[in-house]
C-alpha positions as CSV (number, residue, x, y, z in Angstrom):
1,X,-63.0,-87.7,197.0
2,X,-62.7,-84.3,195.4
3,X,-66.3,-83.0,194.8
4,X,-65.5,-82.2,191.2
5,X,-64.0,-85.7,190.6
6,X,-67.1,-87.2,192.2
7,X,-69.4,-85.1,190.0
8,X,-67.5,-86.0,186.8
9,X,-67.6,-89.7,187.6
10,X,-71.3,-89.3,188.3
11,X,-72.1,-87.7,184.9
12,X,-72.8,-84.3,186.3
13,X,-74.2,-81.7,184.0
14,X,-72.1,-78.6,183.0
15,X,-74.3,-76.4,185.2
16,X,-73.7,-78.7,188.2
17,X,-70.0,-78.7,187.5
18,X,-69.9,-74.9,187.4
19,X,-71.6,-74.7,190.9
20,X,-69.0,-76.8,192.6
21,X,-66.1,-75.0,194.3
22,X,-62.6,-75.6,192.9
23,X,-60.3,-77.0,195.5
24,X,-57.5,-74.9,197.0
25,X,-55.0,-77.6,196.2
26,X,-54.7,-80.8,194.1
27,X,-52.7,-84.0,193.6
28,X,-49.9,-83.7,191.1
29,X,-46.6,-85.3,190.0
30,X,-43.9,-82.6,190.5
31,X,-40.2,-81.8,190.9
32,X,-38.7,-79.7,193.6
33,X,-36.2,-76.9,193.1
34,X,-34.2,-78.1,196.2
35,X,-33.5,-81.4,194.4
36,X,-31.8,-79.9,191.3
37,X,-28.3,-81.0,192.3
38,X,-29.2,-84.5,193.5
39,X,-27.7,-86.3,190.6
40,X,-24.3,-84.6,190.6
41,X,-21.6,-87.2,190.1
42,X,-24.2,-90.0,189.9
43,X,-24.0,-92.7,187.2
44,X,-27.8,-93.5,187.0
45,X,-30.0,-90.5,187.1
46,X,-33.0,-92.5,188.2
47,X,-36.1,-90.3,187.9
48,X,-37.9,-92.3,190.6
49,X,-35.7,-90.4,193.1
50,X,-36.6,-86.9,191.8
51,X,-40.3,-87.1,190.9
52,X,-42.7,-86.7,193.7
53,X,-46.5,-87.1,193.9
54,X,-48.4,-84.9,196.4
55,X,-50.7,-81.9,196.8
56,X,-49.8,-78.5,195.4
57,X,-51.6,-75.2,195.5
58,X,-54.2,-74.4,192.9
59,X,-53.1,-71.4,190.7
60,X,-55.3,-68.5,189.7
61,X,-56.8,-68.7,186.2
62,X,-55.9,-66.1,183.6
63,X,-58.6,-64.6,181.2
64,X,-57.4,-66.7,178.3
65,X,-57.1,-70.0,180.2
66,X,-59.1,-73.0,181.1
67,X,-58.9,-75.3,184.1
68,X,-59.1,-78.9,183.0
69,X,-59.9,-81.8,185.3
70,X,-57.3,-84.3,184.0
71,X,-58.8,-87.7,183.7
72,X,-55.6,-89.2,182.2
73,X,-52.1,-88.2,181.0
74,X,-49.1,-89.9,179.5
75,X,-45.3,-89.9,179.7
76,X,-43.1,-88.1,177.1
77,X,-39.3,-87.9,177.0
78,X,-39.4,-84.3,178.0
79,X,-40.6,-85.4,181.4
80,X,-37.6,-87.7,181.6
81,X,-35.4,-84.7,180.9
82,X,-37.2,-82.7,183.4
83,X,-36.8,-85.3,186.1
84,X,-33.1,-85.7,185.4
85,X,-32.7,-81.9,185.4
86,X,-31.1,-82.1,181.9
87,X,-30.0,-80.5,179.7
88,X,-31.0,-77.7,182.0
89,X,-33.1,-77.7,185.2
90,X,-36.6,-76.7,184.1
91,X,-36.8,-74.2,187.0
92,X,-34.6,-72.0,184.8
93,X,-37.4,-72.1,182.2
94,X,-40.0,-71.2,184.7
95,X,-37.9,-68.2,186.0
96,X,-37.4,-67.0,182.4
97,X,-41.1,-67.3,181.7
98,X,-42.1,-65.5,184.9
99,X,-39.8,-62.6,183.9
100,X,-42.2,-61.8,181.0
101,X,-44.6,-60.5,183.6
102,X,-48.3,-60.6,184.2
103,X,-49.9,-64.0,184.8
104,X,-46.6,-65.7,183.8
105,X,-45.2,-64.8,187.2
106,X,-47.4,-67.6,188.7
107,X,-45.1,-70.2,187.1
108,X,-42.0,-69.4,189.1
109,X,-42.5,-71.7,192.0
110,X,-40.3,-74.0,194.1
111,X,-42.2,-77.0,192.6
112,X,-42.8,-77.8,188.9
113,X,-45.9,-79.8,187.9
114,X,-44.7,-81.7,184.8
115,X,-46.4,-83.5,182.0
116,X,-47.2,-82.5,178.4
117,X,-50.2,-84.6,177.5
118,X,-53.7,-84.6,179.0
119,X,-57.3,-85.6,178.3
120,X,-60.1,-84.4,180.5
121,X,-63.0,-82.1,181.1
122,X,-63.1,-78.3,181.2
123,X,-64.3,-77.2,184.6
124,X,-63.6,-73.5,184.5
125,X,-62.8,-70.9,181.8
126,X,-61.3,-67.5,182.1
127,X,-63.3,-64.3,181.4
128,X,-61.9,-63.9,177.9
129,X,-62.8,-67.4,176.7
130,X,-65.4,-67.6,173.9
131,X,-65.3,-71.0,172.2
132,X,-65.1,-73.4,175.1
133,X,-67.5,-74.2,177.9
134,X,-67.5,-76.0,181.2
135,X,-68.2,-79.7,180.5
136,X,-66.4,-79.9,177.2
137,X,-64.3,-83.1,176.7
138,X,-60.8,-82.1,175.5
139,X,-57.3,-83.1,174.7
140,X,-54.5,-80.7,175.5
141,X,-51.8,-79.8,173.0
142,X,-48.4,-79.1,174.5
143,X,-47.8,-76.0,172.2
144,X,-48.1,-73.1,174.6
145,X,-48.1,-70.0,172.3
146,X,-48.5,-66.3,172.6
147,X,-51.2,-65.0,170.3
148,X,-50.0,-61.4,170.6
149,X,-46.7,-62.2,168.8
150,X,-46.6,-61.6,165.1
151,X,-44.7,-64.8,164.3
152,X,-47.5,-66.8,165.9
153,X,-49.9,-65.7,163.2
154,X,-47.8,-67.2,160.4
155,X,-47.4,-70.4,162.3
156,X,-48.2,-71.0,166.0
157,X,-44.8,-72.6,166.5
158,X,-42.8,-69.6,165.2
159,X,-43.4,-67.1,168.1
160,X,-40.3,-66.2,170.2
161,X,-42.4,-67.0,173.3
162,X,-43.6,-70.4,172.2
163,X,-43.1,-73.0,175.0
164,X,-43.7,-76.6,175.7
165,X,-46.4,-76.8,178.3
166,X,-45.5,-78.9,181.3
167,X,-41.9,-78.7,180.4
168,X,-41.1,-74.9,180.0
169,X,-44.3,-74.0,181.9
170,X,-45.8,-75.0,185.2
171,X,-49.2,-76.7,185.9
172,X,-48.7,-79.6,183.5
173,X,-50.8,-82.7,182.8
174,X,-49.5,-85.3,185.3
175,X,-52.0,-84.1,187.9
176,X,-55.7,-84.0,188.8
177,X,-56.0,-80.5,187.3
178,X,-54.1,-78.6,184.6
179,X,-54.1,-74.9,183.7
180,X,-53.9,-74.4,179.9
181,X,-54.3,-71.7,177.4
182,X,-57.5,-72.3,175.4
183,X,-55.4,-72.2,172.3
184,X,-54.1,-75.6,173.4
185,X,-57.5,-77.3,173.4
186,X,-58.5,-79.9,170.9
187,X,-61.8,-81.9,170.9
188,X,-61.5,-85.4,172.3
189,X,-62.4,-88.1,169.8
190,X,-65.7,-89.4,171.2
191,X,-65.0,-93.2,170.8
192,X,-61.7,-93.1,172.7
193,X,-61.2,-93.7,176.5
194,X,-59.5,-91.0,178.6
195,X,-56.2,-92.9,178.6
196,X,-56.3,-93.5,174.9
197,X,-57.0,-89.8,174.1
198,X,-54.3,-88.7,176.6
199,X,-51.6,-90.5,174.5
200,X,-52.2,-88.5,171.3
201,X,-51.4,-84.8,171.2
202,X,-47.7,-84.5,171.8
203,X,-46.4,-87.5,169.9
204,X,-49.1,-87.8,167.2
205,X,-49.2,-84.1,166.7
206,X,-45.5,-83.9,166.4
207,X,-45.3,-86.8,163.9
208,X,-48.1,-85.2,161.9
209,X,-46.2,-81.9,161.5
210,X,-42.9,-83.7,160.7
211,X,-44.4,-86.0,158.0
212,X,-47.7,-84.7,156.7
213,X,-47.7,-80.9,157.1
214,X,-46.2,-78.8,154.3
215,X,-44.2,-77.3,157.1
216,X,-42.5,-80.7,157.5
217,X,-41.6,-83.3,155.0
218,X,-44.9,-83.0,153.0
219,X,-45.4,-86.8,152.7
220,X,-46.9,-88.0,149.4
221,X,-48.1,-91.3,148.0
222,X,-45.2,-93.7,147.2
223,X,-42.6,-92.1,149.5
224,X,-40.3,-94.5,151.2
225,X,-39.9,-93.3,154.8
226,X,-37.3,-94.6,157.2
227,X,-38.5,-94.4,160.9
228,X,-36.0,-94.8,163.7
229,X,-37.4,-96.0,167.0
230,X,-40.5,-97.1,165.2
231,X,-42.3,-98.5,168.2
232,X,-41.6,-95.6,170.4
233,X,-44.2,-92.9,171.2
234,X,-43.3,-90.9,168.1
235,X,-42.3,-93.7,165.8
236,X,-45.4,-95.8,166.2
237,X,-47.5,-92.8,165.1
238,X,-45.1,-92.1,162.3
239,X,-45.5,-95.6,160.9
240,X,-49.3,-95.3,160.9
241,X,-49.2,-91.9,159.2
242,X,-46.8,-93.2,156.4
243,X,-49.2,-96.1,155.8
244,X,-52.3,-93.9,155.9
245,X,-50.7,-91.5,153.4
246,X,-49.8,-94.1,150.9
247,X,-46.1,-94.3,151.7
248,X,-43.8,-97.2,152.3
249,X,-42.8,-97.4,156.0
250,X,-39.4,-98.8,156.9
251,X,-39.1,-99.2,160.7
252,X,-35.9,-99.8,162.8
253,X,-36.2,-101.3,166.2
254,X,-33.9,-103.0,168.7
255,X,-35.6,-106.2,169.8
256,X,-37.7,-109.0,168.3
257,X,-40.5,-108.1,170.7
258,X,-40.6,-104.6,169.2
259,X,-40.3,-106.0,165.7
260,X,-43.4,-108.1,166.3
261,X,-45.2,-104.9,167.5
262,X,-44.1,-103.0,164.4
263,X,-45.5,-105.7,162.1
264,X,-48.8,-105.4,163.9
265,X,-48.8,-101.6,163.1
266,X,-48.5,-102.6,159.4
267,X,-44.9,-101.5,158.8
268,X,-43.8,-102.6,155.3
269,X,-40.2,-103.3,156.1
270,X,-38.9,-104.1,159.6
271,X,-35.2,-103.8,160.4
272,X,-33.5,-104.9,163.7
273,X,-30.8,-102.4,164.4
274,X,-28.4,-105.2,165.5
275,X,-28.6,-106.7,162.0
276,X,-27.0,-103.5,160.6
277,X,-24.3,-103.3,163.3
278,X,-26.0,-100.5,165.3
279,X,-25.9,-102.0,168.8
280,X,-25.3,-98.7,170.5
281,X,-24.3,-95.4,168.9
282,X,-23.1,-95.0,165.3
283,X,-20.0,-93.3,166.7
284,X,-18.1,-91.2,164.2
285,X,-19.1,-90.3,160.7
286,X,-17.1,-93.1,159.1
287,X,-18.9,-95.7,161.2
288,X,-22.2,-94.1,160.4
289,X,-21.5,-94.5,156.7
290,X,-20.7,-98.2,157.1
291,X,-24.0,-98.7,158.9
292,X,-25.8,-96.6,156.3
293,X,-24.4,-98.8,153.5
294,X,-25.8,-101.9,155.1
295,X,-29.2,-100.3,155.9
296,X,-29.4,-98.8,152.4
297,X,-28.9,-102.2,150.8
298,X,-31.8,-103.6,152.8
299,X,-34.1,-100.7,152.0
300,X,-33.3,-100.8,148.2
301,X,-33.8,-104.6,148.1
302,X,-37.2,-104.3,149.8
303,X,-38.5,-101.0,148.2
304,X,-36.6,-100.4,145.1
305,X,-35.0,-97.2,146.2
306,X,-33.6,-95.0,149.0
307,X,-35.9,-93.2,151.5
308,X,-37.1,-89.8,150.5
309,X,-37.8,-89.0,154.1
310,X,-35.9,-90.1,157.3
311,X,-37.8,-89.6,160.5
312,X,-35.2,-89.1,163.3
313,X,-35.9,-88.2,166.9
314,X,-33.2,-90.5,168.3
315,X,-30.3,-88.1,167.6
316,X,-26.7,-88.8,168.3
317,X,-26.8,-92.6,167.7
318,X,-28.6,-92.4,164.4
319,X,-28.3,-89.0,162.8
320,X,-25.1,-89.6,160.8
321,X,-26.7,-92.7,159.3
322,X,-29.9,-90.7,158.5
323,X,-28.0,-88.1,156.5
324,X,-26.1,-90.7,154.6
325,X,-29.0,-93.1,153.8
326,X,-31.5,-90.4,152.7
327,X,-32.1,-90.3,148.9
328,X,-30.6,-87.7,146.7
329,X,-32.8,-84.6,147.3
330,X,-34.3,-86.3,150.3
331,X,-35.2,-84.9,153.7
332,X,-34.1,-85.8,157.3
333,X,-36.7,-84.4,159.6
334,X,-35.9,-84.2,163.3
335,X,-37.7,-83.2,166.5
336,X,-35.4,-84.4,169.2
337,X,-32.3,-86.3,170.3
338,X,-33.1,-88.9,173.0
339,X,-29.7,-90.5,172.6
340,X,-27.8,-87.2,172.7
341,X,-28.2,-83.9,171.0
342,X,-24.6,-83.4,169.6
343,X,-24.6,-85.1,166.2
344,X,-21.7,-86.0,163.9
345,X,-22.2,-86.6,160.2
346,X,-20.3,-86.4,156.9
347,X,-21.6,-83.1,155.4
348,X,-20.5,-84.1,151.9
349,X,-23.4,-86.5,151.7
350,X,-25.8,-83.6,152.6
351,X,-24.6,-80.8,150.3
352,X,-23.4,-82.8,147.3
353,X,-26.7,-84.8,147.1
354,X,-28.9,-81.8,147.8
355,X,-30.5,-83.2,150.9
356,X,-32.2,-81.2,153.5
357,X,-32.5,-81.3,157.3
358,X,-35.7,-79.9,158.7
359,X,-36.1,-79.1,162.4
360,X,-39.6,-79.6,163.7
361,X,-41.2,-79.0,167.1
362,X,-44.6,-80.1,168.3
363,X,-47.4,-78.8,166.0
364,X,-49.5,-75.7,165.6
365,X,-53.2,-75.7,166.5
366,X,-54.5,-76.3,163.0
367,X,-52.1,-79.3,162.6
368,X,-53.3,-80.7,166.0
369,X,-57.0,-80.4,164.9
370,X,-56.3,-82.1,161.5
371,X,-54.4,-84.9,163.3
372,X,-57.2,-85.4,165.8
373,X,-59.7,-85.6,163.0
374,X,-57.8,-88.7,161.7
375,X,-58.3,-90.4,165.0
376,X,-62.0,-89.4,165.1
377,X,-62.4,-91.1,161.7
378,X,-60.6,-94.2,162.9
379,X,-57.7,-93.7,160.4
380,X,-55.1,-93.5,163.2
381,X,-55.1,-95.4,166.4
382,X,-53.6,-94.7,169.8
383,X,-50.4,-96.5,170.6
384,X,-51.0,-97.0,174.3
385,X,-49.4,-100.1,175.6
386,X,-49.4,-99.7,179.4
387,X,-51.2,-97.6,182.0
388,X,-50.1,-96.6,185.5
389,X,-51.9,-94.8,188.3
390,X,-50.8,-91.2,189.1
391,X,-49.3,-92.5,192.4
392,X,-46.8,-94.5,190.3
393,X,-46.0,-91.7,187.8
394,X,-42.3,-92.0,188.6
395,X,-42.3,-95.7,187.7
396,X,-44.0,-94.9,184.4
397,X,-41.4,-92.2,183.7
398,X,-38.6,-94.6,184.6
399,X,-40.0,-97.1,182.1
400,X,-39.6,-94.5,179.3
401,X,-36.2,-93.4,180.6
402,X,-34.8,-96.9,180.2
403,X,-36.5,-97.4,176.8
404,X,-38.3,-100.5,178.2
405,X,-41.7,-99.5,176.7
406,X,-43.7,-99.8,173.5
407,X,-45.6,-96.9,172.1
408,X,-47.1,-94.7,174.8
409,X,-47.2,-95.2,178.5
410,X,-50.4,-93.8,180.0
411,X,-51.1,-92.4,183.5
412,X,-54.6,-92.4,185.1
413,X,-55.2,-89.1,186.9
414,X,-58.8,-88.4,188.0
415,X,-60.1,-91.5,186.2
416,X,-60.0,-94.3,188.8
417,X,-59.9,-97.1,186.2
418,X,-59.3,-97.6,182.5
419,X,-62.1,-97.7,180.0
420,X,-63.9,-94.5,180.9
421,X,-64.7,-91.5,178.8
422,X,-66.3,-93.1,175.7
423,X,-69.3,-91.0,174.5
424,X,-69.7,-92.8,171.1
425,X,-69.8,-96.5,171.8
426,X,-71.3,-97.3,168.4
427,X,-68.3,-95.8,166.6
428,X,-65.9,-97.6,168.9
429,X,-67.7,-100.9,168.2
430,X,-67.7,-100.2,164.4
431,X,-63.9,-99.4,164.4
432,X,-63.1,-102.3,166.7
433,X,-61.2,-102.3,170.0
434,X,-58.4,-104.4,168.6
435,X,-57.8,-101.8,165.8
436,X,-58.1,-98.9,168.3
437,X,-55.4,-100.6,170.6
438,X,-52.9,-102.3,168.3
439,X,-50.2,-102.5,171.0
440,X,-52.3,-102.9,174.1
441,X,-52.4,-106.7,174.5
442,X,-48.6,-107.0,173.9
443,X,-47.9,-105.5,177.3
444,X,-50.1,-105.9,180.4
445,X,-51.7,-102.9,182.0
446,X,-50.4,-101.7,185.4
447,X,-53.7,-100.6,186.9
């Protein structure tokens, strides 16, 4: 066993951790540049063919970085894109980043360690780090920002050099170690396990910015919010945030199993997409309007009005419906396009009804800390449903690729089993394990 892993599992002190040598290589899930063309002409771009798990060299640490021993990570759709080499191979991102010079040059390698979520322990800090120490328990935000850019100081997501860690950078979270800028670090809620905490920052942080932040939809009490893909990684957090903020959550899912999970999350109105005629894609704008009329009738009957906010990360198959069904003066907030990123909609329903489309991407550090506080207070719960070992990271990614999952899919990295990492068991007991894990017993673990 890695001496640092052994020390962490043996409750070593920070001083003891600092005295142990960092290994020269480590275990990671990664992609290879030589495989970029492997899916050319293929019908099923099965990510189990492209994702590898093996040892990679340990990079040098920059002055503003930390080395985190990753106890657990989770799967996000950007890892699916990475492993399919779509819409562009991520090696192009790494080359572009390396061209900025300095320590960025480390990222241009023939392998790409992927993963944009992590929870673990700080085991080294760079010479310029002031507010973090070896031994700190942390979660990692995927927002990789440059604090020397002026745009960053208005909003961390507005710098030209802002990147998604583990997608547009190397040394990501699906590994035993991760290299992160300390501006990515967020304190881990003490009552959560490693795998629970590792399911939070990308999806919950993104949903928080989209819905709660004044930079997003600025959710208020009484707002009706339509959430597409409401039991997915993003959607399951969105439903909780709408409920916690006094809104009315309307969730759309594709199966009765997911509808049952959505009711467990407390969603006010549950709609099966098949009941509105949306079996696949909404197709052209006229078809989207017909689906929108059916959906609108259901929402008005249940809530008394149209949704002020539509939460859409699904993209091509739903976006035309989103624009149509949003209330007059309403907002469609989007952060992705898992079903395709070229959308078709009837623009008359946007401009003549004074609706807005807001593009949103991850969350700045303040938003991440505010979101994490809600978890620490027990106001939000992880949506973890299933956990895989790192050796099966490709299978976990395939589950998300085929939309066969609920909520978040976790991956154990240095942690050998689930259930570790809780430092406030009294709080955990007070909140209750069932409340902390609303989706966990709906799907068995894979550890």
